[in-house]
C-alpha positions as a printed NumPy array, in Angstrom:
array([[-29.72 , -17.746,  -4.936],
       [-28.626, -20.428,  -2.576],
       [-26.844, -23.547,  -3.829],
       [-25.567, -26.402,  -1.394],
       [-22.409, -28.391,  -2.054],
       [-22.809, -32.047,  -2.713],
       [-20.371, -33.126,  -0.05 ],
       [-17.311, -32.476,   2.129],
       [-18.76 , -29.179,   4.06 ],
       [-17.473, -29.208,   7.582],
       [-19.822, -28.638,  10.567],
       [-21.779, -25.183,  10.001],
       [-22.836, -25.855,   6.559],
       [-25.462, -23.497,   4.899],
       [-28.243, -26.1  ,   5.618],
       [-27.839, -25.423,   9.286],
       [-25.917, -21.757,   8.852],
       [-23.137, -20.475,   7.041],
       [-19.644, -21.938,   7.438],
       [-17.83 , -19.989,  10.331],
       [-14.605, -18.505,   9.143],
       [-13.197, -17.918,  12.635],
       [-12.497, -19.85 ,  15.898],
       [-10.187, -22.779,  16.804],
       [-11.746, -25.178,  14.027],
       [-10.877, -22.561,  11.211],
       [ -7.545, -21.715,  12.696],
       [ -6.514, -25.456,  12.875],
       [ -7.383, -26.222,   9.1  ],
       [ -8.256, -23.264,   7.121],
       [ -7.045, -25.408,   3.882],
       [ -9.603, -27.759,   4.905],
       [-12.402, -25.208,   5.064],
       [-11.331, -23.803,   1.71 ],
       [-11.38 , -27.051,  -0.04 ],
       [-15.   , -27.807,   1.238],
       [-16.143, -24.156,   0.291],
       [-14.863, -24.881,  -3.353],
       [-17.898, -27.434,  -3.572],
       [-20.09 , -24.416,  -3.914],
       [-18.147, -23.133,  -7.024],
       [-15.789, -19.999,  -7.293],
       [-17.53 , -18.321,  -4.216],
       [-19.352, -19.422,  -1.359],
       [-21.375, -17.796,   1.562],
       [-19.568, -17.728,   5.227],
       [-19.699, -16.009,   8.409],
       [-16.605, -13.737,   8.765],
       [-17.658, -13.096,  12.347],
       [-20.738, -14.126,  14.359],
       [-23.941, -13.075,  12.519],
       [-21.708, -11.259,   9.693],
       [-22.149, -13.19 ,   6.274],
       [-20.069, -12.172,   3.274],
       [-19.537, -13.983,  -0.021],
       [-16.047, -15.645,  -0.004],
       [-14.531, -15.76 ,  -3.383],
       [-11.949, -19.047,  -3.355],
       [-11.215, -19.07 ,  -7.083],
       [ -8.139, -17.568,  -8.402],
       [ -9.787, -16.669, -11.826],
       [-12.903, -14.986,  -9.882],
       [-10.868, -13.132,  -7.444],
       [ -8.705, -11.552, -10.176],
       [-11.702, -10.832, -12.295],
       [-13.197,  -8.91 ,  -9.21 ],
       [-10.219,  -7.011,  -8.243],
       [ -9.705,  -5.68 , -11.76 ],
       [-13.061,  -4.663, -12.315],
       [-13.567,  -1.469, -10.101],
       [-16.431,  -0.3  , -12.103],
       [-18.702,  -3.187, -10.974],
       [-17.043,  -4.05 ,  -7.71 ],
       [-16.301,  -0.935,  -5.449],
       [-14.661,  -0.762,  -1.977],
       [-16.925,   1.673,  -0.097],
       [-18.353,  -0.271,   2.502],
       [-20.956,   2.549,   3.282],
       [-23.108,   0.595,   0.603],
       [-23.245,  -2.342,   2.871],
       [-26.991,  -3.623,   2.87 ],
       [-26.536,  -5.095,   6.546],
       [-25.724,  -1.729,   7.972],
       [-28.738,  -0.224,   6.183],
       [-30.802,  -2.825,   7.365],
       [-29.768,  -3.105,  10.905],
       [-28.504,  -6.457,  10.642],
       [-24.718,  -5.64 ,  11.659],
       [-23.862,  -6.129,  15.266],
       [-22.387,  -2.953,  16.391],
       [-19.787,  -4.726,  18.581],
       [-18.753,  -7.028,  15.831],
       [-15.082,  -7.682,  15.504],
       [-15.702,  -7.325,  11.773],
       [-16.472,  -3.627,  11.927],
       [-12.942,  -2.389,  12.548],
       [-11.788,  -4.175,   9.784],
       [-14.814,  -3.501,   7.224],
       [-16.12 ,  -0.084,   8.131],
       [-15.556,   2.789,   5.84 ],
       [-12.461,   4.935,   6.272],
       [-11.231,   7.857,   4.101],
       [ -8.144,   5.973,   3.129],
       [ -6.895,   3.988,  -0.03 ],
       [ -8.541,   0.861,   1.092],
       [-12.278,   2.051,   1.123],
       [-12.428,   4.838,  -1.691],
       [-13.079,   4.468,  -5.36 ],
       [-12.741,   6.349,  -8.411],
       [-10.968,   9.886,  -8.456],
       [-11.077,   9.935,  -4.654],
       [ -9.187,   6.556,  -4.395],
       [ -6.742,   7.895,  -7.241],
       [ -5.857,  11.189,  -5.475],
       [ -5.084,   9.196,  -2.228],
       [ -3.312,   6.514,  -3.838],
       [ -1.081,   8.757,  -5.617],
       [  0.106,  10.469,  -2.513],
       [  0.725,   7.239,  -0.914],
       [  2.738,   5.886,  -4.06 ],
       [  4.72 ,   8.98 ,  -4.528],
       [  5.804,   9.017,  -1.033],
       [  6.866,   5.398,  -0.745],
       [  8.705,   5.975,  -4.061],
       [ 11.167,   8.261,  -2.257],
       [ 12.346,   5.285,   0.049],
       [ 15.767,   4.463,  -0.639],
       [ 15.792,   0.586,  -0.876],
       [ 19.701,   0.265,   0.058],
       [ 18.978,   2.381,   3.345],
       [ 15.43 ,   0.373,   4.08 ],
       [ 17.583,  -3.008,   3.93 ],
       [ 20.23 ,  -1.364,   6.169],
       [ 17.415,  -0.232,   8.683],
       [ 16.04 ,  -3.751,   8.596],
       [ 19.384,  -5.157,   9.151],
       [ 20.084,  -2.864,  12.193],
       [ 16.711,  -3.293,  13.602],
       [ 17.178,  -7.076,  13.346],
       [ 20.715,  -7.003,  14.925],
       [ 19.262,  -5.07 ,  17.815],
       [ 16.588,  -7.777,  18.406],
       [ 18.888, -10.526,  18.002],
       [ 21.215,  -8.827,  20.564],
       [ 18.316,  -8.72 ,  23.1  ],
       [ 17.457, -12.574,  23.097],
       [ 20.463, -13.93 ,  21.334],
       [ 22.831, -14.245,  24.187],
       [ 19.993, -15.705,  26.762],
       [ 22.147, -18.528,  28.457],
       [ 19.349, -21.207,  27.791],
       [ 19.642, -20.668,  23.985],
       [ 15.799, -20.325,  23.234],
       [ 13.547, -17.75 ,  22.283],
       [ 10.086, -17.148,  20.966],
       [ 10.786, -15.768,  17.434],
       [  7.32 , -14.313,  16.897],
       [  7.29 , -12.028,  20.173],
       [ 10.764, -11.473,  20.288],
       [ 11.626, -10.972,  16.524],
       [  9.039, -11.285,  13.891],
       [  6.438,  -8.988,  15.409],
       [  8.592,  -6.089,  16.794],
       [ 10.979,  -5.888,  13.746],
       [  8.528,  -4.349,  11.213],
       [  7.347,  -1.835,  13.858],
       [ 10.847,  -0.551,  14.599],
       [ 11.499,  -0.092,  10.854],
       [  8.392,   1.552,  10.093],
       [  8.679,   3.965,  13.174],
       [ 11.974,   5.116,  11.914],
       [ 10.583,   5.433,   8.331],
       [  7.702,   7.681,   9.343],
       [  9.936,   9.737,  11.43 ],
       [  8.687,   9.139,  14.933],
       [ 10.521,  10.284,  17.79 ],
       [ 10.936,   7.749,  20.701],
       [  8.15 ,   8.98 ,  22.786],
       [  5.711,   8.928,  19.786],
       [  6.937,   5.729,  18.275],
       [  6.573,   3.904,  21.674],
       [  3.025,   4.652,  21.329],
       [  2.426,   3.668,  17.849],
       [  3.923,   0.623,  18.508],
       [  1.708,  -0.02 ,  21.45 ],
       [ -1.323,   0.948,  19.393],
       [ -0.614,  -1.296,  16.309],
       [  0.21 ,  -4.19 ,  18.536],
       [ -2.875,  -3.637,  20.605],
       [ -5.176,  -3.561,  17.601],
       [ -4.194,  -6.736,  16.269],
       [ -4.297,  -8.362,  19.65 ],
       [ -7.758,  -6.846,  20.661],
       [ -6.374,  -4.763,  23.479],
       [ -9.095,  -2.261,  24.516],
       [ -8.371,   1.56 ,  23.604],
       [ -5.439,   0.473,  21.192],
       [ -7.049,   2.354,  18.297],
       [ -7.42 ,   5.494,  20.517],
       [ -3.618,   5.295,  21.463],
       [ -2.465,   4.774,  17.956],
       [ -4.799,   7.58 ,  16.501],
       [ -3.578,   9.917,  19.338],
       [ -0.059,   9.222,  18.632],
       [ -0.363,   9.642,  14.73 ],
       [ -2.419,  13.102,  15.307],
       [  0.553,  14.218,  17.659],
       [  3.241,  12.913,  14.873],
       [  1.433,  15.169,  12.385],
       [  1.621,  18.152,  14.656],
       [  5.071,  17.565,  15.008],
       [  5.728,  17.317,  11.431],
       [  3.729,  20.751,  10.845],
       [  6.38 ,  22.451,  13.116],
       [  9.365,  20.378,  12.167],
       [  9.415,  18.656,   8.808],
       [ 11.668,  15.984,   8.18 ],
       [ 13.115,  13.646,   5.71 ],
       [ 10.285,  10.902,   6.351],
       [  7.047,   9.503,   4.857],
       [  4.931,  11.512,   7.07 ],
       [  6.395,  14.761,   5.868],
       [  6.224,  13.685,   2.218],
       [  2.531,  12.676,   2.598],
       [  1.71 ,  15.871,   4.153],
       [  3.793,  18.065,   1.502],
       [  2.172,  15.989,  -1.402],
       [  0.671,  18.142,  -4.357],
       [ -2.524,  16.301,  -3.67 ],
       [ -2.77 ,  18.561,  -0.472],
       [ -4.164,  16.056,   1.642],
       [ -5.881,  17.216,   5.129],
       [ -4.447,  16.315,   8.287],
       [ -7.295,  13.847,   8.774],
       [ -6.64 ,  12.112,   5.351],
       [ -2.854,  11.973,   6.345],
       [ -3.911,  10.426,   9.534],
       [ -6.184,   7.701,   7.865],
       [ -3.289,   6.861,   5.345],
       [ -0.989,   6.456,   8.172],
       [ -3.108,   4.029,  10.051],
       [ -3.503,   1.904,   6.888],
       [  0.256,   2.093,   6.257],
       [  1.479,   1.319,   9.784],
       [ -1.166,  -1.164,  10.796],
       [ -1.684,  -2.775,   7.589],
       [  1.849,  -2.938,   6.726],
       [  3.318,  -4.082,  10.139],
       [  1.187,  -7.241,  11.235],
       [  1.188,  -8.821,   7.531],
       [  5.109,  -8.272,   7.707],
       [  5.466,  -9.891,  10.907],
       [  3.394, -13.083,   9.81 ],
       [  5.342, -13.125,   6.471],
       [  8.643, -12.865,   8.442],
       [  7.605, -15.671,  10.891],
       [  6.248, -18.221,   8.253],
       [  9.251, -17.568,   5.766],
       [ 11.677, -18.352,   8.677],
       [  9.703, -21.492,   9.731],
       [  9.526, -22.817,   6.406],
       [ 13.218, -22.101,   5.751],
       [ 14.102, -24.055,   9.099],
       [ 11.45 , -26.614,   8.501],
       [ 11.868, -30.384,   8.11 ],
       [ 10.63 , -30.145,   4.368],
       [ 12.537, -27.416,   3.031],
       [ 15.077, -28.251,   0.264],
       [ 18.648, -27.139,   1.666],
       [ 20.399, -24.806,  -0.869],
       [ 17.336, -23.058,  -1.805],
       [ 17.517, -18.911,  -1.338],
       [ 15.597, -17.137,   1.495],
       [ 13.689, -15.263,  -1.368],
       [ 12.339, -18.968,  -2.412],
       [ 10.838, -19.273,   1.121],
       [  9.373, -15.826,   1.006],
       [  7.593, -16.474,  -2.245],
       [  6.399, -19.8  ,  -0.988],
       [  4.979, -18.119,   1.867],
       [  3.057, -15.616,  -0.379],
       [  1.751, -18.242,  -2.326],
       [  0.768, -20.879,   0.203],
       [  0.535, -18.832,   3.547],
       [ -0.863, -15.369,   2.41 ],
       [ -0.39 , -13.139,   5.24 ],
       [ -3.714, -11.469,   4.539],
       [ -5.638, -14.314,   4.218],
       [ -9.472, -13.122,   3.586],
       [ -9.815,  -9.425,   2.914],
       [-10.367,  -6.721,   0.273],
       [-14.158,  -6.758,   0.579],
       [-16.084,  -5.177,  -2.585],
       [-19.497,  -4.311,  -3.109],
       [-21.16 ,  -5.04 ,  -6.492],
       [-23.05 ,  -2.032,  -7.699],
       [-25.834,  -4.308,  -9.187],
       [-26.805,  -8.036,  -8.76 ],
       [-24.067, -10.321, -10.226],
       [-23.492, -13.866, -11.094],
       [-20.393, -15.745,  -9.431],
       [-20.516, -19.198, -10.956],
       [-24.23 , -20.517, -10.029],
       [-24.498, -18.014,  -7.217],
       [-26.5  , -14.631,  -7.417],
       [-25.058, -11.762,  -5.308],
       [-27.18 ,  -8.925,  -4.597],
       [-25.931,  -5.461,  -5.044],
       [-24.289,  -3.837,  -1.839],
       [-23.717,  -7.363,  -0.188],
       [-20.242,  -7.791,   0.623],
       [-17.788, -10.055,  -1.323],
       [-14.686, -10.781,   0.38 ],
       [-11.55 , -12.058,  -1.677],
       [ -9.85 , -15.185,   0.107],
       [ -6.203, -14.635,  -1.168],
       [ -5.349, -17.807,   0.728],
       [ -7.739, -19.908,  -1.068],
       [ -7.277, -18.169,  -4.557],
       [ -3.354, -18.859,  -4.458],
       [ -4.028, -22.402,  -3.593],
       [ -7.074, -22.926,  -6.214],
       [ -6.506, -26.526,  -7.407],
       [ -7.378, -25.392, -10.929],
       [ -4.387, -22.842, -10.779],
       [ -1.833, -25.238,  -9.285],
       [ -1.609, -27.431, -12.136],
       [ -0.351, -24.714, -14.102],
       [  1.182, -22.559, -11.302],
       [  4.742, -23.471, -12.581],
       [  4.227, -21.773, -15.734],
       [  3.256, -18.281, -14.024],
       [  5.611, -15.795, -12.593],
       [  6.728, -16.193,  -9.239],
       [  5.159, -12.809,  -8.533],
       [  1.752, -14.009,  -9.901],
       [  0.329, -14.64 ,  -6.579],
       [ -2.517, -12.428,  -5.256],
       [ -0.788, -11.942,  -1.613],
       [ -0.451,  -8.387,  -2.392],
       [ -3.831,  -8.031,  -4.315],
       [ -4.346,  -6.944,  -7.662],
       [ -6.026,  -4.154,  -9.673],
       [ -6.397,  -0.622,  -8.679],
       [ -6.078,  -1.425,  -4.936],
       [ -2.977,  -3.594,  -5.321],
       [ -0.369,  -3.18 ,  -2.279],
       [  1.709,  -0.023,  -3.003],
       [  4.541,  -1.305,  -0.863],
       [  4.696,  -4.775,  -2.177],
       [  8.413,  -4.404,  -3.198],
       [  9.593,  -2.863,   0.015],
       [  7.436,  -5.516,   1.892],
       [  9.357,  -8.373,   0.059],
       [ 12.574,  -6.852,   0.667],
       [ 12.256,  -6.415,   4.393],
       [ 10.92 ,  -9.887,   4.823],
       [ 14.142, -11.182,   2.819],
       [ 16.135,  -9.027,   4.871],
       [ 14.802, -10.044,   8.258],
       [ 15.066, -13.685,   7.513],
       [ 18.632, -13.253,   6.322],
       [ 19.784, -11.439,   9.268],
       [ 18.399, -14.15 ,  11.603],
       [ 20.034, -16.821,   9.993],
       [ 23.46 , -14.631,   9.807],
       [ 23.342, -13.676,  13.351],
       [ 22.259, -17.126,  14.681],
       [ 23.858, -19.456,  12.432],
       [ 22.818, -22.926,  14.065],
       [ 19.463, -21.54 ,  14.707],
       [ 16.664, -24.287,  14.284],
       [ 13.021, -24.904,  15.37 ],
       [ 12.128, -26.594,  18.646],
       [  9.082, -28.373,  17.239],
       [  8.299, -29.5  ,  13.502],
       [  6.691, -26.874,  11.074],
       [  3.626, -29.246,  10.856],
       [  3.065, -28.894,  14.561],
       [  3.06 , -25.118,  14.873],
       [  0.022, -23.391,  15.891],
       [ -1.762, -20.795,  13.778],
       [ -4.03 , -17.879,  14.72 ],
       [ -7.807, -18.459,  14.319],
       [ -8.247, -15.033,  12.827],
       [-10.172, -14.927,   9.311],
       [ -8.096, -12.003,   8.328],
       [ -4.373, -13.279,   8.809],
       [ -2.632, -16.176,   8.407],
       [  0.066, -15.914,  11.093],
       [  1.942, -18.192,  13.545],
       [  0.973, -18.026,  17.017],
       [  4.346, -18.728,  18.391],
       [  7.802, -20.001,  16.679],
       [  9.889, -21.704,  19.213],
       [ 13.775, -21.727,  18.534],
       [ 17.011, -23.022,  19.945],
       [ 20.628, -21.834,  19.103],
       [ 24.024, -21.649,  20.648],
       [ 23.901, -18.332,  22.842],
       [ 25.971, -15.228,  21.401],
       [ 28.622, -13.639,  23.478],
       [ 27.521, -10.469,  24.894],
       [ 27.432,  -7.632,  22.183],
       [ 28.388,  -4.058,  23.289],
       [ 26.018,  -1.173,  22.222],
       [ 26.849,  -0.039,  18.568],
       [ 27.278,   3.554,  17.627],
       [ 25.619,   5.027,  14.635],
       [ 27.646,   4.364,  11.33 ],
       [ 28.228,   7.064,   8.987],
       [ 26.078,   5.846,   6.475],
       [ 22.911,   4.747,   8.498],
       [ 19.49 ,   6.114,   8.046],
       [ 19.012,   9.417,   9.621],
       [ 17.347,   9.206,  12.923],
       [ 14.146,  10.93 ,  14.21 ],
       [ 14.532,  13.901,  16.421],
       [ 16.102,  13.058,  19.853],
       [ 15.84 ,  14.888,  23.045],
       [ 19.269,  16.72 ,  23.659],
       [ 21.715,  14.912,  26.2  ],
       [ 22.312,  16.121,  29.687],
       [ 25.502,  15.631,  31.597],
       [ 26.602,  15.123,  34.864],
       [ 24.259,  14.384,  37.867],
       [ 21.305,  16.283,  36.456],
       [ 21.43 ,  13.489,  33.684],
       [ 21.464,  10.952,  36.224],
       [ 18.867,  12.356,  38.281],
       [ 16.361,  12.574,  35.061],
       [ 17.17 ,   9.159,  34.188],
       [ 16.115,   7.802,  37.59 ],
       [ 12.723,   9.852,  37.29 ],
       [ 11.91 ,   8.588,  33.745],
       [  9.596,   5.463,  33.397],
       [ 11.074,   2.484,  31.775],
       [ 11.765,   3.3  ,  28.1  ],
       [  9.538,   1.648,  25.12 ],
       [ 10.856,  -0.616,  22.41 ],
       [ 11.548,   2.29 ,  19.832],
       [ 13.378,   4.408,  22.697],
       [ 15.375,   1.487,  23.847],
       [ 16.62 ,   0.613,  20.076],
       [ 17.294,   4.351,  19.241],
       [ 19.351,   4.533,  22.55 ],
       [ 21.068,   1.208,  21.247],
       [ 22.009,   2.74 ,  18.001],
       [ 23.776,   5.901,  19.96 ],
       [ 25.612,   3.513,  21.813],
       [ 23.82 ,   4.415,  25.286]])
């Protein structure tokens, strides 16, 4: 059933093809696109990538209904009609984001419950105080790298928001420096479209699993591997890919946007950082459009009929800003947003994610007390991806700090991954000269050891 809105549809309306949810036009004005799509009703047909149609849910109530009804709306993308009918371009950028993998995102029923339990139980062992300390220490290292620049300027997304979650996660998952560097390279490459990035990440995680088989540690990787659910190495790998890639990029987006809001021209002075983070999750959901479901039979959404096994994608960004919701939003809990999803597939790490984001923003404000943006919030540029809502850049200025000497490991700090034994004398100097330039995680660990 194809319904056309009466007015307000941007170029690319269904009469001339679906509204494209990608490219510069969408990236510069996603809210305008969502507003126009609402003319269809609770959902609308869009192209999530060239020649890849999904039904996009823009209504908060409809999104919540789908997320909370796994019997009718399942996540297993092997059902996808376009795949079976040969209509999905093999090289589509939508394939890596939507293709089936044996992890918590794409499984249902008992299989999902088993994998989900292993993930949630492992995450439950994370010490919240240690997590905040690790975030603060990672933040201190990064601020130390750019905070003493004589020009007093930096690009906060590249220099801080993007690398910080990767440092924290590499530590949480017990990556030694040489593997942690490749994990960071692989995750960064996947979201920037670097060729072979997924192979780099998969190879690094496979090596990490092999290492933990030989040398278990007090880390999330070991806990996943030792969980009573008895995950296979392949299953462990796919859960780690979700946790590392799905956790780090959205966190970077949340840190960047929350910082920009707090420093922006419209932010009310005196409000806590937590309010800026909550505002980000409501109005700039880091995962903007995702959580694709496949109805097990034909379903009605508003006045539209969606065929069984056609993809229905949730617009967390549009649902959170649904005009019908905003009228009553003050009466809702601050956590009623859908930025972390809802139902059986809700993000299992939403509380740690919130804490990391708050700690990251507070660490920046404490480390650079007079930091300010070099452009107004309204003039910042955003990525054109349909999947994420993230800033392309966040230029800041500040008073340069005095050079800060390397820090030694405090007694209460989070235990570090295994490090290679130190050498002494000329042999050590020679070995250092022969080594290639260390990666981000290697440099961070060296800094914590005072090297």
